[in-house]
C-alpha positions as CSV (number, residue, x, y, z in Angstrom):
1,M,107.3,95.6,89.1
2,K,105.2,97.6,86.6
3,L,101.4,97.0,87.1
4,A,98.6,98.2,84.9
5,I,95.3,98.6,87.0
6,V,92.0,98.8,84.9
7,T,88.7,99.0,86.7
8,G,85.1,99.1,85.5
9,C,81.6,99.0,86.9
10,P,78.1,99.0,85.2
11,N,76.3,101.8,87.0
12,G,78.7,104.6,87.3
13,M,82.2,105.3,88.5
14,V,82.0,104.9,92.4
15,T,82.9,101.3,92.6
16,S,85.7,101.7,89.7
17,V,87.3,104.7,91.1
18,L,87.2,103.3,94.8
19,C,88.8,100.0,93.6
20,A,91.3,101.9,91.4
21,R,92.5,104.3,94.3
22,L,92.7,101.4,97.0
23,L,94.6,99.0,94.6
24,D,96.8,101.7,93.5
25,A,97.8,102.6,97.1
26,A,98.3,98.9,98.0
27,A,100.6,98.4,94.9
28,Q,102.4,101.7,95.8
29,R,103.1,100.4,99.5
30,Q,104.6,97.3,97.8
31,G,107.0,99.6,95.7
32,W,105.4,98.9,92.5
33,S,105.1,101.2,89.6
34,T,101.5,101.6,88.7
35,S,99.3,103.0,85.7
36,V,95.6,103.2,86.3
37,E,92.6,103.2,84.1
38,V,89.0,103.7,85.2
39,Q,86.8,102.4,82.5
40,D,84.3,105.1,81.6
41,V,82.1,105.0,78.4
42,Q,81.7,108.8,78.6
43,H,85.5,109.4,78.4
44,P,87.1,106.6,76.2
45,E,90.1,108.9,75.7
46,R,91.1,108.2,79.2
47,Q,92.2,104.6,78.3
48,L,95.9,103.6,79.1
49,S,98.1,103.9,76.1
50,A,99.4,101.1,74.1
51,A,103.0,101.9,75.3
52,T,101.9,101.9,78.9
53,L,100.3,98.7,78.4
54,A,103.3,97.2,76.6
55,A,105.5,98.2,79.5
56,A,103.5,96.6,82.2
57,E,104.5,93.3,83.6
58,W,101.0,92.5,84.9
59,V,97.6,93.8,84.1
60,L,95.0,93.7,87.1
61,L,91.6,93.9,85.5
62,V,89.0,94.5,88.1
63,S,85.6,94.7,86.6
64,S,81.9,93.7,86.8
65,V,81.2,94.4,83.3
66,P,82.6,93.0,80.1
67,V,85.9,94.2,79.0
68,D,87.5,94.0,75.5
69,M,90.5,91.6,76.2
70,A,92.1,92.4,72.9
71,R,94.1,95.2,74.4
72,F,95.8,92.7,76.8
73,V,96.9,89.9,74.4
74,G,100.4,88.6,75.4
75,K,100.2,90.1,78.9
76,R,99.8,88.4,82.3
77,V,96.4,89.3,83.1
78,F,94.6,88.8,86.6
79,R,90.9,89.1,86.5
80,S,88.7,89.8,89.6
81,T,85.5,91.5,90.5
82,P,85.4,94.6,92.7
83,A,83.9,92.7,95.6
84,E,86.8,90.2,95.5
85,A,89.3,93.0,95.0
86,L,88.4,95.1,97.7
């Protein structure tokens, strides 16, 4: 399975990075192929490419801030908060 993991938090990167690392490790243990994006307003160039998102079978969106869902149209998206995901 190809999984795109997108995380975001309002007050910095700690929760986002922690969630991304733990979720990526759990997915890898399941044998899934992953791509990870940590939402960061200071570095928007670090977003997953359109090609990467197109190849993903699922998008795991873990965020406690609003996220533009237009990038994920047509994809299976599972939304969660960092607290629920961890």
